[in-house]
Structures are given as C-alpha cells and as structure tokens.
C-alpha positions, 0 to 999 in steps of 0.5 A: 123842144119839137113844135108838134110835139110841144103842142100835143103836151100842151093840150094835155095840160103842159105848162112850158116855159122856155122850151122846158116842161114845168109840170101839169098843172100841180108841180108840189103833187107831181113831185110827191108821186115820184117817190110811191107812184108810177110816173110819165115824163117827157124828157124835154131837158135831153137830146139825141145826136145819131151817129151813123156809117161803116166806121161809126163804131171806130169813130166813137170808140176814139172820141169817147171814154167808154169802150164803144166796140164792145158795146153790144147792139141789145146794151146802153152805157154811159160815156163823156166826151172830153176835151184835151185837158180831160175835162168834160165837154159832155156826158152821154148815154149811148145806145144802139137802134139798128146799126146807128148810134144814138147819143143822149146828152143835155138838150142844152149842149146838143147844138154845140157838140153836134158841130164839134163832132163833125170837126172830128170826122175829117175823111171817115165814113161816118154821119153824124146828125140831130133827129130832134125833128125826128124822135122824142124822148119819154121817161116811165119810172115806178112800181108799176112801169114794166105792167105799164110798157107791156099794157102798150106793147112796148118791150121791156129790156130785161136788165139794167142798161139793156135795150129792145127796140120796136118798130118806131124806136127803143126802150132803155132800161136804166135800172129797176124801175127806170125806162127811157123811150125814143120814139118816132114823131109819127108814133109818139102822140099816140104812144103818149096818151096811151102811157098818160092814161096808165101812169102819173103825167110830171114835169121835167124837175121830176125826172131830174130828181129821179137821176139825182136819187139814182146818182147819175150826173148830167153835164149841162151847159153850166158845168162844161169843162168843169169836171174830169170823168173820175170826179162825177163818179164815172168810172163808177157808172161805167163809162170809162174804160182803162183798156182802150187806147187814146181818146181825147184827154185820155193821158189825164183821166188815166193819171188821175186813175192810177195815181189817185189824185182825184181831190174831188168827189160826188155827194148828194146835197139837200139845202133848204134854198134853190140850186142849180147846175154851176152854182159854187160852193164855199167853206167858212175855212177858205172863203176866196175860193169855191171848194165844190159846184152843183152838177145838178139840181131838182125840188125834193118831195120832202121840200127843200131842193136835192143835188149831185155836188162835185166837192173837194174832199178836205173840206167836206169833214167840218159839215159848214159848206155854204151855197152860191157865196160865202155866208151863204145858205147851208149845204148838207152833204151824203155820199154816193154809193153805187157798185163799181162796173169795170168796162 
C-alpha cells in the first residue's frame, strides 16, 4: 500500500497490519453494515498493472483468456492468465483509462505477474508498469452508492461492467449496487474525505465478503496454479472466449469445455470456524486426498465465515465435507448461480 495513502487512512481511524486494512475501529459493526448500508472501502488487497503501447491490445489478446480485442473503451471484463497447463496464474478485472489497459489483480501477486508479463513482451511495442505509487482503488457499495457518486461529482456507469472516466481516474460498475474507483494519488485524499462523510468506512474483509456474495473468485498467491478457469465459473463471468486464437493454456481450457471434463465446481461455503484462501477440503469417504480448496473467505455478518470453494463434484452430495484436515470442522455448501455471459 502506498505509504502516503496508508497515512491518510490511518488518520481516519484505519487499523492497518502488514499492509492490509483490518477495520476502522469496529470490525463486527462494519461487517453488519455491509448487508443494509452504503459502505466505502479502500481496496488495499488489490493492485493494478498498466499495459500501454500501440500493440497492447494484440499482446493482451494473445496472453489472456478473454477477448481483449473486442473490449470497448467504456467496458470492463473479467479475465485470467494461465500456465501452459491451463491453470490460472492470476485473475483480472480489465478496463481502460484512455488508451491504456488496467489489469486489476490480487496485490500479493502483482510483483510476480508484472515481472512475468514483461518476459513475454519481446519486440512488441508494449509497456507494462506497476502504477502503485500513482493511484489507489476505492470500493463503494450499497443502496445509495449511485447517489454518493453523484454527490461527490463522479460519473455513474449505467450498466454492470461499464466504466466512466473522469479527470483523475475511472469508475467501474461491478453490478447493481457496487462500484470501484481508480483514482490518482493526488486526488485520493480529498475524494476519500468526501466519500467517508457520505458512506460508512469499512475494512477489507467487508469488500471480500461482498465479492463472495457476488460469486466472483479472486486468485491470490495461495491459490495460484490451482484451478482451471471453468472450475471457478470463469466462463459464466464472461472471462473466457472460445472463439479466439491461441493463448497460454488455451488447448487445455478448450478441451475442458468441449469434452465436459470439469470435475470441480464453484460453491459458496459456510463454516463456524475461520477459513482462508488455500485451505484444503476433505471428505470422510476419501481422507487420503483433499477434494477441494477454499478460493476466498471472509467473516460473515450473521456469524461464522463465508467462502467461495472449489470442490470435486462427486463428494458434494454427501454433505459431510470437512475443513483443513480429515475430521476437521464441518463445511456447508450451496451452489453459485450466475447468468452466463458469452464473449
């Protein structure tokens, strides 16, 4: 997290530990507010890689799972970057600010992904930079989110996964009541003070819980190279194009889709005990090997913990899954339903 930005949040009462924003003084109340109140959250767990240059579109189109060539200037799309074996190295939300592409990803992956992407540039006319020192991400969600944006004189994208650019950054609409703001560091302090008077400041875990409710997995360091995109419902997020040319892992991703060989699927999970990304899931019927893994987790407003979990289908029906180790805490699953979006 940018040190100046960290100081600004600290002066607003933020409790920050190891670069992550825990809360603004009352984690339980902040979490409870997420279900009914308009909240504003510094998205310190996310970072951005900026890709620019005359060949940026072609470069990204040939590296990522989504159809970057048809990404409109006022649109965003989910995407992934895979290994040759079709396993996700990172997941992205891609959008544009002017001619430049912004790749939003888990902050703990940013240095490694930035370095690895640069290895593939070769002679392409592409620039790949980490703008962490120049900009920050802020999330706003809730029934009055649109009104808050209007009050602070920011544009409001009309539809989900639409964007609107303003002088110091861009607003991305994720769904009906959730928005992200990418804003230059020079403008961030003033904007933050305006937003926090209109919405309840909350810690990172609140936004992570909202992502879980939305069914949007985030690949992080603990889950890197664990999942083929379809295991995480990425085809339903519009994050995979099956009509484009080659990209790393494309053969595996396509074969998985057309032969119907996806044996693991995405579920919402609940447990009374803490969960974290990368935690293994076991079934008593096969305790020697784990049958699933937690993708993302956060405390739940109603108590306990909620998560997105990717679980082997033939172990789901018994309803006796265990967290962390054979004989571990019970894990309850519910399917994740989303409208399918085909790029």
